C-alpha positions in Angstrom: -0.1 -0.1 0.0 1.1 3.6 -0.9 -0.4 6.8 0.0 0.9 10.4 -0.8 0.0 13.8 -0.4 0.8 15.3 -3.8 0.0 18.9 -3.3 -0.6 20.9 -0.3 -1.2 24.6 -0.3 -3.9 27.3 0.4 -6.2 26.3 -2.6 -5.3 22.8 -3.6 -5.1 19.8 -1.6 -4.4 16.5 -3.6 -4.0 13.0 -2.2 -3.3 9.8 -4.0 -3.4 6.0 -2.8 -2.8 2.7 -4.2 -2.6 -0.8 -2.9 -1.7 -4.2 -4.6 -2.2 -7.8 -3.6 -0.4 -10.8 -5.1 -2.2 -14.0 -4.6 -1.1 -17.8 -4.9 -2.8 -21.0 -3.9 -1.8 -24.6 -4.4 -3.7 -27.8 -3.6 -1.8 -30.5 -1.4 -2.7 -33.6 0.3 -5.8 -34.5 -1.8 -6.7 -38.0 -2.6 -7.5 -38.2 -6.3 -9.1 -35.3 -8.1 -12.6 -33.6 -8.2 -14.6 -32.0 -10.9 -16.5 -28.7 -10.7 -17.3 -25.8 -12.9 -20.4 -27.0 -14.4 -21.0 -25.6 -17.9 -24.7 -25.1 -19.1 -26.6 -24.6 -22.3 -26.9 -26.3 -25.8 -24.1 -28.8 -26.3 -23.1 -28.9 -22.6 -25.0 -31.6 -21.0 -23.3 -33.1 -18.0 -20.1 -31.1 -18.6 -17.5 -29.8 -16.0 -14.6 -27.7 -17.1 -12.7 -27.4 -13.8 -10.7 -29.7 -11.4 -9.4 -29.6 -8.0 -6.1 -31.3 -8.5 -3.0 -31.6 -6.3 0.0 -29.4 -7.1 -2.2 -27.0 -9.0 -4.3 -23.8 -7.9 -7.9 -24.5 -6.9 -10.5 -25.0 -9.6 -8.1 -25.0 -12.6 -9.4 -25.2 -16.2 -9.4 -28.5 -18.0 -10.8 -28.3 -21.6 -10.2 -29.3 -25.2 -7.6 -27.3 -26.9 -9.4 -25.4 -29.7 -7.1 -25.0 -32.9 -9.3 -23.2 -35.4 -11.9 -24.2 -38.1 -11.4 -26.7 -40.8 -11.1 -24.7 -44.1 -13.2 -27.2 -46.0 -15.9 -28.3 -43.6 -16.1 -25.3 -41.4 -16.0 -27.6 -38.3 -13.9 -27.0 -35.2 -10.5 -28.7 -34.9 -9.2 -29.7 -31.4 -5.8 -31.2 -30.4 -5.7 -35.0 -30.1 -9.3 -34.9 -32.0 -10.8 -33.6 -28.9 -10.2 -36.8 -26.9 -8.0 -35.1 -24.4 -8.7 -32.5 -21.7 -5.7 -30.2 -21.1 -4.6 -28.1 -18.1 -5.2 -24.5 -19.7 -5.2 -22.0 -16.8 -6.7 -20.9 -13.5 -9.7 -18.8 -12.6 -8.0 -17.4 -9.6 -6.6 -13.8 -10.0 -2.7 -13.5 -9.3 -3.1 -9.7 -8.6 -5.6 -7.4 -7.2 -5.1 -3.6 -7.6 -6.9 -0.7 -6.0 -6.3 3.1 -6.8 -7.9 6.1 -5.3 -7.5 9.9 -5.5 -9.1 13.1 -4.0 -8.5 16.6 -4.8 -9.9 19.8 -3.4 -9.6 23.1 -5.1 -11.2 26.1 -3.1 -14.8 25.0 -2.9 -14.7 22.2 -5.4 -14.0 18.4 -4.3 -13.5 15.4 -6.4 -12.8 11.7 -5.5 -12.1 8.7 -8.0 -11.7 4.9 -7.1 -10.5 2.3 -9.4 -10.0 -1.4 -9.0 -8.6 -4.2 -11.0 -8.0 -7.9 -11.4 -5.4 -9.7 -13.3 -3.9 -13.1 -14.2 -6.9 -15.3 -14.4 -9.1 -17.0 -17.0 -12.9 -16.7 -17.4 -15.0 -19.2 -19.4 -17.5 -17.4 -21.7 -20.3 -19.8 -21.3 -22.8 -17.2 -22.8 -20.9 -17.1 -26.2 -20.2 -20.8 -26.2 -23.8 -22.1 -25.7 -26.2 -19.2 -26.1 -24.6 -17.2 -29.1 -23.4 -20.0 -31.2 -23.3 -20.1 -35.0 -26.3 -22.6 -34.9 -28.4 -19.7 -34.1 -27.8 -17.9 -37.4 -31.1 -16.9 -39.1 -33.2 -17.6 -36.1 -31.7 -15.9 -33.0 -28.6 -13.8 -32.0 -25.2 -15.0 -32.5 -21.8 -13.5 -31.3 -20.4 -10.8 -33.6 -17.0 -12.4 -33.6 -18.4 -15.5 -35.6 -18.7 -13.3 -38.7 -16.1 -12.0 -41.1 -13.4 -14.4 -40.3 -11.1 -16.1 -42.8 -12.8 -19.4 -42.7 -16.7 -19.7 -43.0 -17.9 -21.7 -40.0 -20.6 -24.3 -40.6 -23.9 -23.7 -39.1 -23.9 -27.5 -38.1 -20.6 -26.8 -36.1 -21.7 -28.1 -32.5 -20.7 -26.2 -29.5 -18.3 -27.9 -27.1 -16.3 -26.7 -24.1 -12.9 -25.9 -25.1 -10.3 -23.0 -25.1 -12.2 -21.2 -27.8 -14.3 -19.5 -25.2 -11.7 -19.3 -22.5 -10.5 -15.8 -22.2 -8.3 -13.6 -19.9 -10.4 -12.0 -17.3 -8.0 -9.0 -16.8 -9.8 -5.8 -16.1 -9.5 -2.3 -14.5 -12.8 -0.5 -13.5 -13.7 2.9 -12.6 -15.8 2.0 -9.5 -17.1 5.3 -8.6 -16.3 9.0 -9.0 -17.9 12.0 -7.3 -17.5 15.7 -7.7 -19.0 18.3 -5.3 -19.2 22.0 -4.5 -19.5 23.8 -1.0 -22.1 26.3 -1.6 -22.1 27.6 1.9 -24.8 29.4 3.7 -27.9 30.8 1.8 -29.6 33.3 3.7 -30.5 32.8 7.4 -32.2 29.4 6.9 -29.8 27.0 5.0 -26.3 26.5 6.2 -23.2 24.5 4.8 -25.0 23.7 1.6 -23.0 20.9 -0.3 -24.1 19.6 -3.7 -22.5 16.4 -5.2 -22.9 14.1 -8.1 -21.6 10.5 -7.9 -21.4 7.9 -10.6 -20.8 4.2 -10.0 -19.6 1.5 -12.4 -18.8 4.1 -14.9 -16.6 2.1 -17.3 -14.4 -1.1 -17.6 -11.2 -1.5 -19.5 -10.8 -4.9 -20.6 -10.3 -7.2 -23.5 -12.8 -9.8 -22.2 -15.8 -10.0 -24.7 -18.6 -11.3 -22.4 -21.0 -9.3 -20.2 -18.6 -8.4 -17.6 -15.3 -10.0 -16.4 -16.2 -9.4 -12.8 -19.3 -11.3 -12.8 -19.3 -14.9 -11.6 -22.1 -17.4 -12.1 -22.6 -20.1 -9.5 -21.2 -23.4 -11.4 -20.4 -25.5 -8.3 -20.9 -29.1 -8.6 -21.3 -31.9 -5.9 -20.8 -29.2 -3.2 -17.5 -27.8 -4.6 -17.7 -24.1 -5.4 -16.5 -22.9 -8.6 -15.0 -19.7 -10.0 -14.6 -17.9 -13.4 -17.8 -19.1 -15.2 -19.9 -16.5 -17.0 -23.4 -17.7 -18.0 -26.1 -15.1 -18.9 -25.4 -12.9 -15.8 -26.8 -9.4 -15.2 -23.9 -7.2 -15.4 -23.1 -4.4 -12.9 -25.4 -1.4 -13.5 -24.0 2.1 -14.0 -25.8 4.5 -11.7 -25.6 8.3 -10.9 -26.6 9.8 -7.5 -27.3 13.5 -6.9 -26.6 14.5 -3.3 -27.6 17.7 -1.6 -26.7 18.2 2.1 -27.3 21.2 4.4 -28.3 22.1 7.9 -31.0 24.4 9.3 
C-alpha cells in the first residue's frame, strides 16, 4: 500500500493512494481429483470444465484445446481430436489492484476510486452455448463469428474448449464524485453541499462477455467454482445526486 499527499497549499489539496495484493494458492494432500465448474446450455449436457488437483491452484481449467476451423468443412478442430482435456489455466486472479485519489480546489472536491484484477481466465459460457453459429437466421449470434477467414458451418456443434476461455483482466472505474461547497444561503440554509456520484462508470478489458467481474454459480457436488460467466446481469451504471445542508 502506498499513500501520498501530492499537493498541499492554500487552494489545492491532492492525495493519491494505491494498493496491490499478489495471490497464490496450491492444493496439497488431496486423494484423487474432483470436478466442478458445471457448464450449461446447448451442447453442454453433464459437462464440467474445472478440476481440483494436487500441485495446482484451486478449480483449474481442464478443456479441449481449440485449434481453429477446418477450411473445407467449417467444423472445429481440437488437439488430439478432442479426446484429451488439457490444463489450460486458472480462474484465480494473481493480482488485485486498487487506486484512489481525491482533490480539493477552493470550494470544489473530487474523488475517484478504481479497482482491477489480473492473471486469471474466465469461461464465456454465454458465447459458447447461447450465441453460437447454430442460431444464425433464427436468434442472435456472437459478432466475432462473422467476417473471419474461414466460414464456420452452421452445423458446427458447441463444445467446452479453449475457444471460449478468455483472459479476465480488467480495471474498472468503480466510482467517482464531484462536489461543490455552496455554503450558507440566507439565514435558513447552512453549509449547503451539492455533489454528483457515478458508480460502475466504465471497464477497461479485452474480455468479450458481459462483464469480467461477474461470476455465475457453477459449483458441482458441493465444490464451489469460479470464473464461469453464463447469462449474468452485469453491474449497473448509476448516478446519484446529493444535496446536504443544515438548518
